[in-house]
Structure formats: C-alpha cells, structure tokens
N, C-alpha and C positions, 0 to 999 in steps of 0.2 A: 935814260936810257926806259925803256917803259917796258913796262909788263905784256901776257900774253891778254889780246882781245882777250872783253867780254860777248857774252852772246846775245846774241842778236836779236830784237824784241821780237817778244811771240806772241802771234795771235789765238790764242787761246790759255787760258790756267789748268788746264793739263797737257805734259808736258812728256813724252817716251825717253831716257835718258838710256842712251847701247854703250856698256864699254865696249873698245873692242881693242884688242890684243896686236902687239904687232904682227901682220898674216906669216909671214918666213921663221916668227917665235913660237905661232899657236899649231897647240892636238901634239902636243909632243908622243903622248903615248897611245898615239896612231900609228908612231915606226914602225910597227911589227909589219901591216897594210897598206902605207899609202908613204910615196916619199917625199920629200924636204918640196916637192914641187906641187904635189897634189897636196898636200895637207892644208898650202899655202889657197891653193885655188880653190882648197874646202872651206877654208877660212873664210875666203872673202864671201862665195856665192849664199854661206847661211846668215851674214854678216847684211850682204844682202835683203836677202829675203826677210829679217828679224824690219830692214825700217824700213819695205814697201808693204808687212803688214801694221806699222801702223798709224797711214794713215785713217783719217784724214789730219790725225793729231801730228801735231813737228816733231822733230826728232833733234834727240843733241846727244853728240858721241862724244864718250870722255874718252882722252890716248892719248901717248907719250911718244907718238910712230908721225914723223911726215907723212910716211906715205898713208897711212889711213885716216890721217887731217886729208893729204890732196884727196883721196877717195870718196871721206864724206862727204866736204863739198861739194865734187862732180856732183852727187846725190842730191842735195842741196838740203845737205845735216847743217845743225851749229856746230862748233869742233868747240871745244872746251880742254885746251893743251893741260894735262896733269901733269909732268912728270916726275917718275919717283917717287910714287906712292903708292902702289901699292892697292890692289884693286879696292880695298876695302875705302883707304883711304880716298883715291879715283872719287868713288862712287859718293862720299860725304861729299867732298868737296863740290860733285857737278851737280846734288841735289840744293847745298848753299848757295852756286854761284844766280842758277835757276831760281832757287826762291826769292834772293834780292832786285831778282831780275822782271819778279814778276806774279811767279808761276805760282799758280796754285798746290799741285798737286804735280807729283810724279810719277811716272809708271819705270820701274829699273828693271830694263828687259837683259838677260844674254842673248848674247852673238850666236850662241850655236845650237841654237836651235830650226830646223832642218824644214821641221812643221808648222812654223808659227803663224799666226792668219787671225786677224781682225781683234786688234788690241784694247783698238777705243773701247770695246764692249765694259771691261775691266776700270773703264773712266767712271769717277760719280761717287764710286760707296764713300759712307761718310768715317772713315777706320781706315784700317791697315789691311790689305789684300797680300799671303803670302802663294804664290803656286809652287807645288814642290816638284823635284824632277819626279819619275817614275818610280822610284826605289825610295822617295821619301824621306831623302838622305839630303840633297843640295834644297838652293832654293833658283825655280828659276826666272820669277818675278817677284818683284815688290812693289806693291801702290800704297801711296804712302800720304798725307799731308804735306807738303812742302817745308811746312818751318816744325813736323813734330820735331819732337824729342827723341830719334829713333837710331840706332848706332846699328851700322852692316857691321856684320859679322861671317861675310864669304866662307868659304872652302869646306870639308869633309864635317857632316853632322850639321850645317848650317841652317838645315831647316828646323830643329830641333830650338837653335838657338835664335831666330828669329821672333818663330812661336814666342819664346820667353820673353825677347826685347816688344812685343810687342803689349804681356801683358801687364809690362812691366810701365809701358807708356801710360796705359788707362785706358787708350780708344779702341774701338771696337774692334773685332781679327774677324775677317772672310778666311776661307781656305777653299783655294777654286784649285779640280784638280781637272783637269785636262788635256788630252794627249798631245793635242796640238800643240798648249807649249810643257808640257809636262817631257817631251820628249829630247833629251840633249844629246850630245855629242861628246866622248871622253875617253872611251875605249873602242876597239875596236868592234866589237859587238855591238855597240852604241849604232853602228853606220845603218842609212837604209841601203836598200838595194840600189836604189838610182843613184846615190850620192860614192856610192863605190869605183870608179874606174881605174881599180885591176889590180894584183899586188903587186911588192917592191920587186923588181929583177933583182 
C-alpha cells in the first residue's frame, strides 16, 4: 500500500500554499445570509481568485476533501492531501512537504480573500511576512522560509500569536497591511456586495 503522492517538482523556490476546506462545509457562519449552495459557490469562487492571484508562482493546495483535490488539479495546482490534521497541522505538514521538495520560501494564503491580487509581490523578503486581516486579529497571509522553525497558530487572535512566533524565530519581521489581502470573509458583514447572491429564502 502506498502513501499519498508527494508534490510535483516545482519550477521556482517560492511557492504559494493555500489550505482549502471542503466547499460544502465552508463558511457556516454565513448561514444567516447564504444558503448551503451559495456558501459552497462563494467558497469555490474566492479560492479560485486566490489561486489566480498567485501567478506566476506555483501553487499547492493542502486539503482533505476529494472534490477540492479534483478542483485544485483542474486549476493546475499541486495537491497535498493532509487528512485529519486541522488547519494548523495541515499547513505545518504542507510547508514541510514543500521544503523537502526544494521550496525555499512558502507563502501561506487563506482561501477566503475575495479581493486577492498579486501575491508574488510578497515573495523574496529574507524573513517572515505577516498580513493581518483588517481587524488585526487573524492572519490572512504568512510568508516564511520553508525550513524556518515557525509554528502556525491560526484561529481567533492569531496575528498576535504569529508576531510572537516570529520574534521567537529571531528572523526579520515584515508586517503588510493591504486591503486586497486583509479583506477576508467570515461573517455576513464581511461580504462585498458583488458576492451576495441574495438572502436565504
């Protein structure tokens, strides 16, 4: 019996890693505004925007859902199956797998950024880059050297935890606040008007 396939060879040392939850389970907190089909459509649309925003860098999608894996392959992304690890464990394992395959830097980008653009401009900093959400609470993008001793700690208040982790690593820290990357979608008030297909019947 063989294990999950490893990532394909990478054409560059900077790689964008996008953790993507099963579309059917995504964005449950939007239930007051969107029905399940619309929530799944929104999650898929935002994730596709993030993958497009990564160009020309290669993209790897870490996931535990077959539908997401097939979707990611159709869009040309490398798929890293990491079932049962949760977000932090899946990202940590994904970064380690990319480092083992030769990546020198990994840009970890959340999949729920409806305005995402030009991720490649974040590459190349000799340290750690954090892009907080617009409330300075969560962390929408983290750029790390692939082999850095950095522990991911997503969830409420993650920006403060990731700042402390960057200090622990003793690497230079860069914080970028940018509307195209700080706007994420968790609750109905986060939805840009163009992304609201209508109220739940």
